[in-house]
TORSEPA-269835 format. One line per field, with one value per residue (C-alpha): chain; residue in one letter; residue number from 1; z, x, y. Coordinates in nm, 4 decimals, decimal comma. Layout:
% TORSEPA-269835
c: [A | ...] $
r: [A | ...] $
k: [NUM | ...] $
zz: [Z | ...] $
xx: [X | ...] $
yy: [Y | ...] $
***
This chain:
% TORSEPA-269835
c: [A | A | A | A | A | A | A | A | A | A | A | A | A | A | A | A | A | A | A | A | A | A | A | A | A | A | A | A | A | A | A | A | A | A | A | A | A | A | A | A | A | A | A | A | A | A | A | A | A | A | A | A | A | A | A | A | A | A | A | A | A | A | A | A | A | A | A | A | A | A | A | A | A | A | A | A | A | A | A | A | A | A | A | A | A | A | A | A | A | A | A | A | A | A | A | A | A | A | A | A | A | A | A | A | A | A | A | A | A | A | A | A | A | A | A | A | A | A | A | A | A | A | A | A | A | A | A | A | A | A | A | A | A | A | A | A | A | A | A | A | A | A | A | A | A | A | A | A | A | A | A | A | A | A | A | A | A | A | A | A | A | A | A | A | A | A | A | A | A | A | A | A | A | A | A | A | A | A | A | A | A | A | A | A | A | A | A | A | A | A | A | A | A | A | A | A | A | A | A | A | A | A | A | A | A | A | A | A | A | A | A | A | A | A | A | A | A | A | A | A | A | A | A | A | A | A | A | A | A | A | A | A | A | A | A | A | A | A | A | A | A | A | A | A | A | A | A | A | A | A | A | A | A | A | A | A | A | A | A | A | A | A | A | A | A | A | A | A | A | A | A | A | A | A | A | A | A | A | A | A | A | A | A | A | A | A | A | A | A | A | A | A | A | A | A | A | A | A | A | A | A | A | A | A | A | A | A | A | A | A | A | A | A | A | A | A | A | A | A | A | A | A | A | A | A | A | A | A | A | A | A | A | A | A | A | A | A | A | A | A | A | A | A | A | A | A | A | A | A | A | A | A | A | A | A | A | A | A | A | A | A | A | A | A | A | A | A | A | A | A | A | A | A | A | A | A | A | A | A | A | A | A | A | A | A | A | A | A | A | A | A | A | A | A | A | A | A | A | A | A | A | A | A | A | A | A | A | A | A | A | A | A | A | A | A | A | A | A | A | A | A | A | A | A | A | A | A | A | A | A | A | A | A | A | A] $
r: [X | X | X | X | X | X | X | X | X | X | X | X | X | X | X | X | X | X | X | X | X | X | X | X | X | X | X | X | X | X | X | X | X | X | X | X | X | X | X | X | X | X | X | X | X | X | X | X | X | X | X | X | X | X | X | X | X | X | X | X | X | X | X | X | X | X | X | X | X | X | X | X | X | X | X | X | X | X | X | X | X | X | X | X | X | X | X | X | X | X | X | X | X | X | X | X | X | X | X | X | X | X | X | X | X | X | X | X | X | X | X | X | X | X | X | X | X | X | X | X | X | X | X | X | X | X | X | X | X | X | X | X | X | X | X | X | X | X | X | X | X | X | X | X | X | X | X | X | X | X | X | X | X | X | X | X | X | X | X | X | X | X | X | X | X | X | X | X | X | X | X | X | X | X | X | X | X | X | X | X | X | X | X | X | X | X | X | X | X | X | X | X | X | X | X | X | X | X | X | X | X | X | X | X | X | X | X | X | X | X | X | X | X | X | X | X | X | X | X | X | X | X | X | X | X | X | X | X | X | X | X | X | X | X | X | X | X | X | X | X | X | X | X | X | X | X | X | X | X | X | X | X | X | X | X | X | X | X | X | X | X | X | X | X | X | X | X | X | X | X | X | X | X | X | X | X | X | X | X | X | X | X | X | X | X | X | X | X | X | X | X | X | X | X | X | X | X | X | X | X | X | X | X | X | X | X | X | X | X | X | X | X | X | X | X | X | X | X | X | X | X | X | X | X | X | X | X | X | X | X | X | X | X | X | X | X | X | X | X | X | X | X | X | X | X | X | X | X | X | X | X | X | X | X | X | X | X | X | X | X | X | X | X | X | X | X | X | X | X | X | X | X | X | X | X | X | X | X | X | X | X | X | X | X | X | X | X | X | X | X | X | X | X | X | X | X | X | X | X | X | X | X | X | X | X | X | X | X | X | X | X | X | X | X | X | X | X | X | X | X | X | X | X | X | X | X | X | X | X | X | X | X | X | X | X] $
k: [1 | 2 | 3 | 4 | 5 | 6 | 7 | 8 | 9 | 10 | 11 | 12 | 13 | 14 | 15 | 16 | 17 | 18 | 19 | 20 | 21 | 22 | 23 | 24 | 25 | 26 | 27 | 28 | 29 | 30 | 31 | 32 | 33 | 34 | 35 | 36 | 37 | 38 | 39 | 40 | 41 | 42 | 43 | 44 | 45 | 46 | 47 | 48 | 49 | 50 | 51 | 52 | 53 | 54 | 55 | 56 | 57 | 58 | 59 | 60 | 61 | 62 | 63 | 64 | 65 | 66 | 67 | 68 | 69 | 70 | 71 | 72 | 73 | 74 | 75 | 76 | 77 | 78 | 79 | 80 | 81 | 82 | 83 | 84 | 85 | 86 | 87 | 88 | 89 | 90 | 91 | 92 | 93 | 94 | 95 | 96 | 97 | 98 | 99 | 100 | 101 | 102 | 103 | 104 | 105 | 106 | 107 | 108 | 109 | 110 | 111 | 112 | 113 | 114 | 115 | 116 | 117 | 118 | 119 | 120 | 121 | 122 | 123 | 124 | 125 | 126 | 127 | 128 | 129 | 130 | 131 | 132 | 133 | 134 | 135 | 136 | 137 | 138 | 139 | 140 | 141 | 142 | 143 | 144 | 145 | 146 | 147 | 148 | 149 | 150 | 151 | 152 | 153 | 154 | 155 | 156 | 157 | 158 | 159 | 160 | 161 | 162 | 163 | 164 | 165 | 166 | 167 | 168 | 169 | 170 | 171 | 172 | 173 | 174 | 175 | 176 | 177 | 178 | 179 | 180 | 181 | 182 | 183 | 184 | 185 | 186 | 187 | 188 | 189 | 190 | 191 | 192 | 193 | 194 | 195 | 196 | 197 | 198 | 199 | 200 | 201 | 202 | 203 | 204 | 205 | 206 | 207 | 208 | 209 | 210 | 211 | 212 | 213 | 214 | 215 | 216 | 217 | 218 | 219 | 220 | 221 | 222 | 223 | 224 | 225 | 226 | 227 | 228 | 229 | 230 | 231 | 232 | 233 | 234 | 235 | 236 | 237 | 238 | 239 | 240 | 241 | 242 | 243 | 244 | 245 | 246 | 247 | 248 | 249 | 250 | 251 | 252 | 253 | 254 | 255 | 256 | 257 | 258 | 259 | 260 | 261 | 262 | 263 | 264 | 265 | 266 | 267 | 268 | 269 | 270 | 271 | 272 | 273 | 274 | 275 | 276 | 277 | 278 | 279 | 280 | 281 | 282 | 283 | 284 | 285 | 286 | 287 | 288 | 289 | 290 | 291 | 292 | 293 | 294 | 295 | 296 | 297 | 298 | 299 | 300 | 301 | 302 | 303 | 304 | 305 | 306 | 307 | 308 | 309 | 310 | 311 | 312 | 313 | 314 | 315 | 316 | 317 | 318 | 319 | 320 | 321 | 322 | 323 | 324 | 325 | 326 | 327 | 328 | 329 | 330 | 331 | 332 | 333 | 334 | 335 | 336 | 337 | 338 | 339 | 340 | 341 | 342 | 343 | 344 | 345 | 346 | 347 | 348 | 349 | 350 | 351 | 352 | 353 | 354 | 355 | 356 | 357 | 358 | 359 | 360 | 361 | 362 | 363 | 364 | 365 | 366 | 367 | 368 | 369 | 370 | 371 | 372 | 373 | 374 | 375 | 376 | 377 | 378 | 379 | 380 | 381 | 382 | 383 | 384 | 385 | 386 | 387 | 388 | 389 | 390 | 391 | 392 | 393 | 394 | 395 | 396 | 397 | 398 | 399 | 400 | 401 | 402 | 403 | 404 | 405 | 406 | 407 | 408 | 409 | 410 | 411 | 412 | 413 | 414 | 415 | 416 | 417 | 418 | 419 | 420 | 421 | 422 | 423 | 424 | 425 | 426 | 427 | 428 | 429 | 430 | 431 | 432 | 433 | 434 | 435] $
zz: [3,4371 | 3,0806 | 3,0638 | 3,3045 | 3,1438 | 2,8121 | 3,0093 | 3,1125 | 2,7758 | 2,6108 | 2,8780 | 2,7808 | 2,4270 | 2,5122 | 2,7379 | 2,4898 | 2,2051 | 2,4518 | 2,5352 | 2,1368 | 2,0710 | 2,3653 | 2,1984 | 1,8543 | 1,9517 | 2,1941 | 1,9050 | 1,6154 | 1,9015 | 1,9583 | 1,5789 | 1,4505 | 1,7749 | 1,6268 | 1,2916 | 1,4467 | 1,6791 | 1,4032 | 1,1196 | 0,9723 | 1,1162 | 1,4876 | 1,5545 | 1,8570 | 1,6954 | 1,3378 | 1,2836 | 0,9231 | 0,8074 | 0,9543 | 1,2602 | 1,5338 | 1,7548 | 1,7060 | 1,5223 | 1,2758 | 1,3139 | 1,1103 | 1,3380 | 1,4343 | 1,5730 | 1,3257 | 1,3058 | 0,9937 | 1,0486 | 1,3639 | 1,4350 | 1,7441 | 1,8289 | 1,6443 | 1,3920 | 1,1667 | 0,9679 | 0,8172 | 0,8243 | 0,8543 | 0,5837 | 0,2054 | 0,1137 | 0,3654 | 0,2943 | -0,0679 | -0,0090 | 0,2403 | 0,1280 | 0,0306 | 0,3661 | 0,5667 | 0,3368 | 0,3579 | 0,6308 | 0,3790 | 0,3115 | -0,0863 | -0,0270 | 0,1405 | 0,1789 | 0,4072 | 0,7435 | 0,8462 | 0,6857 | 0,7614 | 1,1518 | 1,2639 | 1,5467 | 1,6809 | 1,5935 | 1,7862 | 2,1271 | 2,0808 | 2,3642 | 2,3774 | 2,7073 | 2,7322 | 2,3800 | 2,2618 | 2,4781 | 2,4583 | 2,3666 | 2,0778 | 1,9794 | 1,7968 | 1,5097 | 1,4719 | 1,1043 | 1,0318 | 0,7725 | 0,7937 | 0,6575 | 0,5590 | 0,3219 | 0,1882 | 0,0438 | -0,0744 | -0,2867 | -0,4161 | -0,5133 | -0,6769 | -0,9024 | -0,9970 | -1,0910 | -1,2738 | -1,2113 | -1,0073 | -0,6140 | -0,4394 | -0,1577 | 0,0677 | 0,3998 | 0,6572 | 0,5537 | 0,8976 | 1,0778 | 0,8434 | 0,8715 | 0,5917 | 0,5758 | 0,2563 | 0,0758 | -0,1258 | -0,4679 | -0,7570 | -0,8728 | -0,5100 | -0,3966 | -0,1096 | 0,1304 | 0,2911 | -0,1254 | -0,3269 | -0,6844 | -1,0382 | -1,0505 | -1,4037 | -1,4454 | -1,6484 | -1,4855 | -1,1550 | -1,3015 | -1,0680 | -0,7673 | -0,4865 | -0,5876 | -0,3857 | -0,6955 | -0,4268 | -0,2555 | -0,4849 | -0,8900 | -1,0650 | -1,3616 | -1,6315 | -1,4766 | -1,7473 | -1,6918 | -1,2857 | -1,3828 | -1,4989 | -1,1291 | -1,1011 | -1,4634 | -1,3188 | -0,9713 | -1,1466 | -1,3384 | -1,1095 | -0,9380 | -1,2737 | -1,4842 | -1,3197 | -1,5803 | -1,6117 | -1,4729 | -1,7549 | -2,0267 | -2,2762 | -2,4257 | -2,8026 | -2,8299 | -3,2359 | -3,1449 | -3,1846 | -3,1780 | -3,3660 | -3,1778 | -3,3163 | -3,6176 | -3,3559 | -3,3271 | -2,9490 | -2,9543 | -2,7664 | -2,6196 | -2,7750 | -2,9569 | -2,6812 | -2,8427 | -2,6361 | -2,2717 | -1,9053 | -1,7617 | -1,5247 | -1,8345 | -1,9480 | -1,6621 | -1,6356 | -1,9733 | -1,9281 | -2,2251 | -2,3467 | -2,6510 | -2,3257 | -2,1162 | -2,3909 | -2,4401 | -2,0756 | -2,0341 | -2,3130 | -2,1309 | -1,7885 | -1,9916 | -1,8896 | -1,6250 | -1,4343 | -1,4848 | -1,3399 | -1,0388 | -0,9163 | -0,9300 | -0,7511 | -0,4932 | -0,4901 | -0,3945 | -0,6893 | -0,7775 | -0,4535 | -0,2249 | 0,0737 | 0,4320 | 0,5188 | 0,8720 | 0,7497 | 0,4528 | 0,1724 | -0,1610 | -0,5199 | -0,6702 | -0,9776 | -1,2358 | -1,4411 | -1,7432 | -1,9179 | -2,3316 | -2,5470 | -2,7478 | -2,7035 | -2,8112 | -2,5399 | -2,2921 | -2,4060 | -2,3512 | -2,0176 | -1,8951 | -2,0175 | -1,7604 | -2,0682 | -2,2404 | -1,9703 | -1,7001 | -1,4164 | -1,1172 | -0,7774 | -0,6500 | -0,3018 | -0,4136 | -0,5524 | -0,2376 | -0,0153 | -0,2971 | -0,2671 | 0,0537 | 0,0776 | -0,1468 | 0,0701 | 0,3777 | 0,2793 | 0,0942 | 0,4368 | 0,3776 | 0,7018 | 0,6221 | 0,6153 | 0,8288 | 0,8175 | 1,1935 | 1,3798 | 1,6275 | 1,4648 | 1,3640 | 1,1026 | 1,0958 | 0,8613 | 0,5930 | 0,3762 | 0,0287 | -0,1431 | -0,0686 | 0,1068 | -0,1395 | -0,4303 | -0,2562 | -0,1998 | -0,5671 | -0,6765 | -0,4172 | -0,5840 | -0,9789 | -0,8478 | -0,6948 | -0,9952 | -1,2087 | -1,0273 | -1,0241 | -1,4371 | -1,5533 | -1,3566 | -1,1887 | -0,8470 | -0,8088 | -0,8973 | -0,5093 | -0,3162 | 0,0308 | -0,0749 | -0,0912 | -0,4018 | -0,4979 | -0,7686 | -1,0762 | -1,3627 | -1,5619 | -1,9031 | -1,9677 | -2,2950 | -2,4632 | -2,8028 | -2,8068 | -2,7555 | -2,4018 | -2,0907 | -1,7497 | -1,5420 | -1,2985 | -0,9801 | -0,7790 | -0,5080 | -0,1681 | 0,0411 | 0,2638 | 0,4690 | 0,8410 | 0,9694 | 0,6704 | 0,5721 | 0,3099 | 0,0251 | -0,2126 | -0,5091 | -0,7456 | -1,0408 | -1,2876 | -1,5262 | -1,8752 | -1,7893 | -1,9634 | -1,9472 | -1,5627 | -1,5173 | -1,6783 | -1,5065 | -1,1782 | -1,0666 | -0,9921 | -0,7856 | -0,5702 | -0,5166 | -0,4258 | -0,1577 | -0,0381 | 0,0306 | 0,2239 | 0,4419 | 0,5211 | 0,5504 | 0,6147] $
xx: [-12,1380 | -12,1078 | -12,0803 | -11,7910 | -11,6060 | -11,6629 | -11,5230 | -11,2370 | -11,1355 | -11,1432 | -10,9254 | -10,7177 | -10,7007 | -10,6096 | -10,3090 | -10,1963 | -10,1870 | -9,9931 | -9,7003 | -9,6928 | -9,7251 | -9,4190 | -9,2307 | -9,2104 | -9,1383 | -8,8227 | -8,6976 | -8,7186 | -8,5624 | -8,2974 | -8,2544 | -8,3237 | -8,2727 | -7,9640 | -8,1123 | -8,3756 | -8,1635 | -7,8864 | -8,1849 | -8,0711 | -8,4048 | -8,3066 | -8,1442 | -8,0111 | -7,6982 | -7,6885 | -7,5946 | -7,6619 | -7,6793 | -7,3855 | -7,2925 | -7,2249 | -7,0059 | -6,7907 | -6,4346 | -6,2866 | -5,9539 | -5,7606 | -5,6270 | -5,2985 | -5,5111 | -5,4313 | -5,7453 | -5,9172 | -6,2310 | -6,4002 | -6,6989 | -6,8006 | -7,0383 | -6,8808 | -6,6351 | -6,5733 | -6,2972 | -6,0559 | -5,7017 | -5,4206 | -5,2644 | -5,4358 | -5,2399 | -5,4616 | -5,7856 | -5,7815 | -5,6773 | -5,8888 | -6,1790 | -6,4057 | -6,3508 | -6,4026 | -6,6975 | -6,8013 | -6,9502 | -7,2675 | -7,3560 | -7,2834 | -7,0902 | -7,3205 | -7,0666 | -6,8300 | -6,8100 | -6,9421 | -7,2396 | -7,2368 | -7,1752 | -7,3472 | -7,5390 | -7,1408 | -7,0379 | -7,3247 | -7,2560 | -7,6046 | -7,6811 | -7,9830 | -8,0305 | -7,8923 | -8,0011 | -7,7244 | -7,4933 | -7,3305 | -6,9483 | -7,0372 | -6,7872 | -6,5114 | -6,4948 | -6,1614 | -6,0939 | -5,9168 | -5,7392 | -5,3631 | -5,3627 | -4,9989 | -5,0984 | -5,3814 | -5,1572 | -4,9258 | -5,1957 | -5,3764 | -5,0304 | -4,9337 | -5,2508 | -5,1164 | -5,4860 | -5,6079 | -5,9803 | -5,9371 | -5,9246 | -5,6752 | -5,7896 | -5,5594 | -5,7025 | -5,5571 | -5,7309 | -5,6597 | -5,8181 | -6,0025 | -5,9270 | -5,8740 | -5,5788 | -5,6293 | -5,9208 | -5,8729 | -6,0847 | -5,9744 | -6,0389 | -6,1278 | -6,0820 | -6,0177 | -6,2995 | -6,1687 | -6,1257 | -6,4067 | -6,4229 | -6,5362 | -6,8682 | -6,8488 | -6,5218 | -6,5703 | -6,2737 | -6,5155 | -6,7434 | -6,8924 | -6,6079 | -6,8843 | -6,8403 | -6,5988 | -6,4858 | -6,3605 | -6,6874 | -7,0004 | -6,8958 | -6,8475 | -6,5769 | -6,5488 | -6,2683 | -6,0993 | -5,8242 | -5,8471 | -6,1333 | -5,9839 | -5,9191 | -6,3116 | -6,2955 | -5,9712 | -6,1843 | -6,4533 | -6,2532 | -6,0560 | -6,3735 | -6,4999 | -6,2892 | -6,1060 | -5,8184 | -5,7383 | -5,3958 | -5,3388 | -5,4875 | -5,2821 | -5,4107 | -5,3057 | -5,2697 | -5,1584 | -5,2492 | -5,6518 | -5,9026 | -6,2443 | -6,5695 | -6,9060 | -6,8447 | -6,6224 | -6,2410 | -6,1293 | -5,7499 | -5,4807 | -5,2175 | -4,9552 | -4,8616 | -4,8297 | -4,8157 | -4,9009 | -4,9459 | -5,0249 | -5,3327 | -5,0391 | -4,8653 | -5,1854 | -5,2875 | -4,9081 | -4,9543 | -5,2883 | -5,3724 | -5,7489 | -5,7218 | -5,6693 | -5,9644 | -6,1960 | -6,1347 | -6,1594 | -6,4886 | -6,6575 | -6,5761 | -6,7775 | -7,0434 | -7,1603 | -7,3994 | -7,1330 | -6,9134 | -7,1826 | -7,2882 | -6,9182 | -6,8690 | -7,2186 | -7,0683 | -6,7535 | -6,9728 | -6,8817 | -7,2439 | -7,3498 | -7,3929 | -7,2068 | -7,2451 | -6,9274 | -7,0169 | -7,3674 | -7,2699 | -7,4006 | -7,1368 | -7,2490 | -7,2851 | -7,1462 | -7,2870 | -7,1852 | -7,4507 | -7,4498 | -7,4379 | -7,6224 | -7,3648 | -6,9847 | -6,8749 | -7,0490 | -6,9103 | -6,5793 | -6,5540 | -6,7732 | -6,4700 | -6,2112 | -6,3489 | -6,4926 | -6,8724 | -7,0867 | -6,8782 | -6,8844 | -6,7152 | -6,6864 | -6,3255 | -6,4176 | -6,6122 | -6,2451 | -6,0573 | -6,3264 | -6,2206 | -5,8338 | -5,8558 | -6,0356 | -5,7742 | -5,4886 | -5,6985 | -5,7761 | -6,1052 | -6,2274 | -6,3298 | -6,2636 | -6,5264 | -6,3554 | -6,4305 | -6,3447 | -6,3931 | -6,0562 | -6,0720 | -6,4364 | -6,4688 | -6,7192 | -6,7233 | -6,5557 | -6,7425 | -6,6444 | -6,6665 | -6,4383 | -6,2969 | -5,9758 | -5,8279 | -5,9090 | -5,7622 | -5,4351 | -5,4399 | -5,5171 | -5,2549 | -4,9724 | -5,0520 | -5,0785 | -4,7246 | -4,6199 | -4,7045 | -4,5161 | -4,1963 | -4,3021 | -4,3783 | -4,4334 | -4,1189 | -4,0373 | -3,7609 | -4,0239 | -4,1744 | -3,8516 | -3,9402 | -4,2790 | -4,3932 | -4,6413 | -4,9416 | -5,1095 | -5,2586 | -5,3022 | -5,5968 | -5,6176 | -6,0334 | -6,0196 | -6,3082 | -6,3701 | -6,1827 | -5,8630 | -5,8593 | -5,8160 | -5,8651 | -5,5944 | -5,6329 | -5,3633 | -5,5236 | -5,3761 | -5,2103 | -4,8527 | -4,8229 | -4,5335 | -4,5664 | -4,6197 | -4,8043 | -5,1107 | -5,2487 | -5,4950 | -5,4889 | -5,6728 | -5,5728 | -5,7538 | -5,6852 | -5,9556 | -5,8664 | -5,5293 | -5,3377 | -5,1962 | -5,2622 | -4,8912 | -4,7770 | -4,9572 | -5,1552 | -4,8971 | -4,6401 | -4,9104 | -4,9764 | -4,6009 | -4,5685 | -4,8471 | -4,7379 | -4,3805 | -4,5202 | -4,7266 | -4,4669 | -4,1527 | -4,2764] $
yy: [-4,1231 | -4,1210 | -3,7836 | -3,8107 | -4,0630 | -3,8286 | -3,5476 | -3,7288 | -3,9454 | -3,5441 | -3,4315 | -3,7092 | -3,6591 | -3,2986 | -3,3924 | -3,6115 | -3,3532 | -3,0965 | -3,3650 | -3,4575 | -3,0589 | -2,9742 | -3,2853 | -3,1762 | -2,8344 | -2,9600 | -3,2219 | -2,8914 | -2,6677 | -2,8844 | -2,9583 | -2,5642 | -2,3901 | -2,2637 | -2,1474 | -1,9767 | -1,7696 | -1,6970 | -1,5619 | -1,2740 | -1,0626 | -1,1085 | -0,7826 | -0,8547 | -1,0853 | -0,8256 | -0,5104 | -0,3671 | -0,7477 | -0,8396 | -1,0742 | -0,8327 | -1,0961 | -1,4160 | -1,4723 | -1,7884 | -1,8974 | -2,1521 | -2,4293 | -2,2781 | -1,9466 | -1,7095 | -1,4994 | -1,4888 | -1,3113 | -1,1438 | -0,9393 | -0,7009 | -0,4595 | -0,1534 | -0,3215 | -0,6367 | -0,7234 | -1,0135 | -1,1289 | -0,9283 | -1,0677 | -1,0045 | -1,2919 | -1,4878 | -1,2993 | -1,4166 | -1,7486 | -1,8499 | -1,6333 | -1,9601 | -2,1147 | -1,8667 | -1,6789 | -1,3003 | -1,0912 | -1,0278 | -1,3926 | -1,4132 | -1,7142 | -1,9406 | -2,2019 | -2,0000 | -2,0560 | -1,7081 | -1,8274 | -2,1976 | -2,1793 | -1,8240 | -2,0321 | -2,1185 | -1,7903 | -1,6397 | -1,8237 | -1,9994 | -2,2595 | -2,4399 | -2,3909 | -2,0418 | -1,9093 | -1,6269 | -1,4803 | -1,1505 | -1,2585 | -1,4940 | -1,7878 | -1,8769 | -2,1084 | -2,2930 | -2,4282 | -2,7351 | -2,5009 | -2,3857 | -2,0370 | -2,0479 | -2,3818 | -2,2113 | -1,8860 | -2,1465 | -2,3250 | -1,9881 | -1,8841 | -2,1685 | -2,1581 | -1,8706 | -1,6635 | -1,9468 | -2,0625 | -2,4144 | -2,5652 | -2,7343 | -2,9401 | -3,1464 | -3,3526 | -3,6080 | -3,9265 | -4,0510 | -3,7776 | -3,6467 | -3,2436 | -3,0839 | -2,8661 | -2,6954 | -2,5589 | -2,3025 | -2,1722 | -1,9262 | -1,6948 | -1,4980 | -1,1398 | -0,9499 | -0,8737 | -0,5543 | -0,4583 | -0,6434 | -0,6304 | -0,4919 | -0,6693 | -0,5841 | -0,7492 | -1,1023 | -1,2338 | -1,2581 | -1,4070 | -1,6901 | -1,5925 | -1,6292 | -2,0331 | -2,2389 | -2,4572 | -2,7063 | -2,8355 | -2,6673 | -2,6852 | -3,0090 | -3,0820 | -3,3126 | -3,5304 | -3,6829 | -3,9536 | -3,9273 | -4,0974 | -4,4271 | -4,5054 | -4,5935 | -4,7876 | -4,9882 | -5,0523 | -5,1452 | -5,3527 | -5,5605 | -5,6670 | -5,7640 | -5,8719 | -6,2134 | -6,2204 | -5,8827 | -5,8749 | -6,1429 | -5,9307 | -5,7197 | -5,4177 | -5,2668 | -4,8956 | -4,7764 | -4,4236 | -4,4489 | -4,6939 | -4,6981 | -4,7760 | -4,7712 | -4,5515 | -4,3103 | -4,2558 | -4,2546 | -4,0626 | -4,1917 | -3,9425 | -4,1423 | -4,4698 | -4,7058 | -5,0763 | -5,3886 | -5,2823 | -5,4504 | -5,2837 | -5,1927 | -5,0043 | -4,8463 | -4,6660 | -4,5590 | -4,3881 | -4,3206 | -4,4909 | -4,4092 | -4,6837 | -4,9428 | -4,8290 | -4,7636 | -5,1508 | -5,2356 | -5,0348 | -5,2359 | -5,4949 | -5,3607 | -5,1717 | -4,8543 | -4,9147 | -5,0980 | -4,8191 | -4,5821 | -4,8381 | -4,7971 | -4,3848 | -4,4213 | -4,6626 | -4,4341 | -4,1094 | -3,9196 | -3,8753 | -3,7710 | -3,5056 | -3,4437 | -3,3160 | -3,1141 | -3,0557 | -2,9399 | -2,7637 | -2,9268 | -3,0110 | -3,0384 | -3,3629 | -3,4977 | -3,6848 | -4,0160 | -4,1354 | -4,4639 | -4,3941 | -4,5302 | -4,7321 | -4,8479 | -4,5218 | -4,3616 | -4,6376 | -4,5939 | -4,2327 | -4,2641 | -4,5101 | -4,2491 | -3,9934 | -3,7593 | -3,8338 | -3,6813 | -3,7436 | -3,4653 | -3,4754 | -3,2461 | -3,1916 | -3,2589 | -3,6088 | -3,7158 | -3,6216 | -3,8834 | -4,1497 | -4,0492 | -4,1219 | -4,4367 | -4,5780 | -4,4457 | -4,6112 | -4,9690 | -4,8312 | -4,6775 | -4,3204 | -4,0803 | -3,8372 | -3,4733 | -3,2264 | -2,8297 | -2,8042 | -2,8323 | -3,1591 | -3,2348 | -3,5982 | -3,6719 | -4,0788 | -4,3121 | -4,5459 | -4,8139 | -4,7606 | -5,0245 | -5,3459 | -5,3652 | -5,5604 | -5,3403 | -5,0058 | -5,2006 | -5,2959 | -4,9152 | -4,7992 | -5,0120 | -4,8929 | -4,5366 | -4,5901 | -4,7480 | -4,4415 | -4,2359 | -4,4505 | -4,5612 | -4,2602 | -3,8875 | -3,9493 | -4,0097 | -3,7182 | -3,4680 | -3,5143 | -3,5136 | -3,6776 | -3,7839 | -4,1013 | -4,0192 | -4,2681 | -4,0038 | -4,0219 | -3,7039 | -3,6037 | -3,3813 | -3,3599 | -3,2446 | -2,9968 | -2,9134 | -2,5612 | -2,7094 | -2,6521 | -2,8901 | -2,9012 | -3,0172 | -3,2710 | -3,3940 | -3,6252 | -3,9011 | -3,9272 | -3,9494 | -4,2216 | -4,0678 | -4,1844 | -3,8069 | -3,6763 | -3,9471 | -3,6509 | -3,7110 | -3,4212 | -3,3003 | -3,0166 | -2,8620 | -2,5973 | -2,4893 | -2,5117 | -2,4979 | -2,7972 | -3,1035 | -3,2776 | -3,3825 | -3,0585 | -2,8072 | -2,9492 | -3,1791 | -2,8637 | -2,7569 | -3,0592 | -3,0652 | -2,7505 | -2,7472 | -3,0706 | -2,9830 | -2,7321 | -2,9389 | -3,1985 | -2,9856 | -2,6462] $
***
C-alpha cells in the first residue's frame, strides 16, 4: 500500500510539473509568439534578410512600404520616403525603432491560433505623410525633429527626424553629414533643453512656493551665484513670474531655482516622465536626465534647463499634452486608432496655470499674429553651448476646438528658439489645421 501511495504521489508531482510547464509555455507563446515567428532566421517569412510580405501605410492609406514574394519597396514619392523614413524604418532593420522592425509580427500576419499566413498584414500608422513632408522640408536639411500629436486621442500625426536619406538610393557612409542617420531624434536621443525646461521649474514653484505670484524678481542682465555669473538674454528689470516666463529670464528663474532646491526640480522632472523611458506601442524610447548639482550655481543652471539637463523630444511632447489636458497625459500612439491609455502626471490647477502663462507668452512676447488662426500656448528654448552654438526649441499646444494638438520642434545647433524653431512649428501646424 505504501508503494502505491508513493507512486501515486510521484505521478501527481509529474502531472503538476507538466501542467505548470504547459502554463509557462502558453504564457510565453502569448507574450513572445510574434517575436518567435518573426525572428530573422525564419526563412518562411524572410527572403535575403527582408520580410517577404506585408505593407505599411499612413493614416490616409498612403503606401509607405511594401514587401512581397519577389519584390519590396517604399513610398512612390521621394519626399515621403525621406520624411517618413524613421517612422517607417528600412527593410534591412538598420532603424530598429521603425515600423518595419517594431511591428514585424503584424507584417507577417502572425496569429497565436494560426501562426503565420501567406498573405501578411498591413500596419496602418497614425502619421500623415504629407504633414511629415511639410515638417521635413521646414527643417531644411538641418538636424532635428518635429513631433505633433492629438493630446485627446493620443495619435501621433507627425514624427520626422533629420537628417534622413532616400531608402531607394541610400547614402555615402563616409559622408559625415549622415553620421547618426539611423537614429530617430524624436524618440531615441536626448538633448539639452534650455528654456523649455523652465516649465518644469515653474510647475514645481507653483506647487511649492506659496507666494510665487506675489513675488517680483530683478534682472540686471546677469546674476552672480556662488562665484558664477548667470547671464540673461536681456536686462529685464523688475519682473513678475508671468513676465519672467514670457521673457524667459535666466536671472528670475535662477532665483526661483534657489528657493526650490535642485532635488525638488529633479523630482518634478522625474514625476513628469522626462527622465524615464516610455513604451510607444512596444518601441522603447530613450530616457532623459536631470541631476542635482553640488552648489547653488549648479541648481540655478539646472532650473534654467542647462547644467546636465537632457530631455528627449518625445518625453517633452507628453508633458505638453498633459498641460493641455488638465494634467492628464494621453499616451501617444504611432498606430492609427490605437489607444495606449492615459495617466495623471500633474495637478489640474497647475496645468491650467501653466496653460494660461504659455498663452500669455504668445500674446505678450512672441506675437499671436505669427500663428494666424491658431490658439497657441507655447514656450521657446535656446540651449546654449560653450562653442557659441545653441539648440533651438519650440514646444506647446493649440486649443483649436477641431485640432487639439501638442507639438515639439528641435533644431540641433540651429540658433534661437523663437527665430528658428517657432516658424517651423507654425508651418507644420498650419498644414495640420488648415491643410
